[in-house]
N, C-alpha and C positions, 0 to 999 in steps of 0.2 A: 466829841466825845459819842457821838452817839450814832454816827457812820457807823465810829470802832464797834462799838459796840451790836448794830445791828451786823457786822456782815462776821460775827463770830459763827451767827444763827448757818451760817457756810457748809460751815464744821459739822452740826449738831443740830439734831433737831430742838431739843430741850436742854436748858442749862441752866444749873444752880448758878445762886448767888456768887456763893465763894467762888465757882469757878469762872467767872465772870469778870470776878476783881481782880482776882489770881491772874487771866490770860488780856485783861486792860492795864495792869501795873498799875492801879489808880486808889488814895485812899478811902477810907468808906463814905464821907458825903460826898464825894465825887458820884461815887457808884452809886449812891443813893437818889441825888439827884437826876442820872441818867435813864438810873432803872422805871423812874417815876413817872418823867414826864413820855415817857417808852408804856408803858407801862398801864398809869391812873391816872393818865390828864385827855380831853374830850378825843384825839385819836387814841387809841388801844394800837398800838406795832404790833406788843407784844401782851399774851396773856398769861398773867400770871394766878399762880396758884400758891396759897386759897386765893381768893379775888378778894380783899379789902384794898385801903386805898392806904396803908402803912407798906411798907418796905423793910424786907426782917432779915435778916443771916439766913433763915430759913426757904425763905420762898424759891420755887420754879418758874421759870421762864421756858417759852415757848415762843414761835413765831408764830403771826395770826396770818396764816396764808390766804384768809378770806377779805382779811382791810382792803377796803379799796375807796374812794371819795373822786363823783369825777366833781366836783364844784371844786374845789381846794387842790392844787400844787402840793408837795411836802419838802419843804423845805429842807436842806442840809445844810445847818452853820458850818461855809468849810476856815470861816477868818480865826484857822489857829493861829498862822502865824502873827495880824496883827493885835492879834488880842495876848497872846506874849509880847509884843512891842509895848503896850501900853505900859504892861505888867512887870517889864524890863524899867519903861521911858518912871513908872510912879515908885518904884523900888530906887530906884538913884536918885531920883526927887531925897528922897523922904533922907537917903541917907544922905545928901550932901548940905541938905536942912538942917542936921544936927551934928557935925561932924564939922563945917565948914570946908577946914581944909583935906585929902583925905589923899596916897598916894592912887594910883591906877592899881595893881592888885589888892591893896587891900578893900578899894573897890568893887572888886568884881568878888575876891569873898564876901565881901558882906550880902552881897547884892544874890546872891549861890546857896548862902546859911540864908536871905529870906524869900527866897523863894523855888530853894530845895524840895516843899514839896509839893508844888505846883507840875511842874515837871523835871525829868530827867534832864540832867547833865551831860555833849561827850568832855570827857577833857583832851585839849589839845596845848600844845606849845604858841606862843607868836611871838617870833624872833623880832625886836623892832629892825 
């Protein structure tokens, strides 16, 4: 998610909180977490206006072109598929523990309902 947020600054020098949220299509909590890690943490890759430690919907962000660090490499987490797989597995376990017996289509619908806020789904039909 951090990489996606940083890529938005390829097309614009300054972005508001609302613009970032709408372009990333994420929830408020997710956007706050991503922007806080990029602007308020030890490595300030984004410059935030006003310079407070909290993220507000009225904040403006700008890419910090002066950012350098010779001692460390910034590791961008690219294990999105792995994280999603764990979330889906955990959702299936929770559902099956509570229901014991459930048909495939019902299980899929329950998973979609539980995980809908984490990421968007693309619907397609699988014929057995």
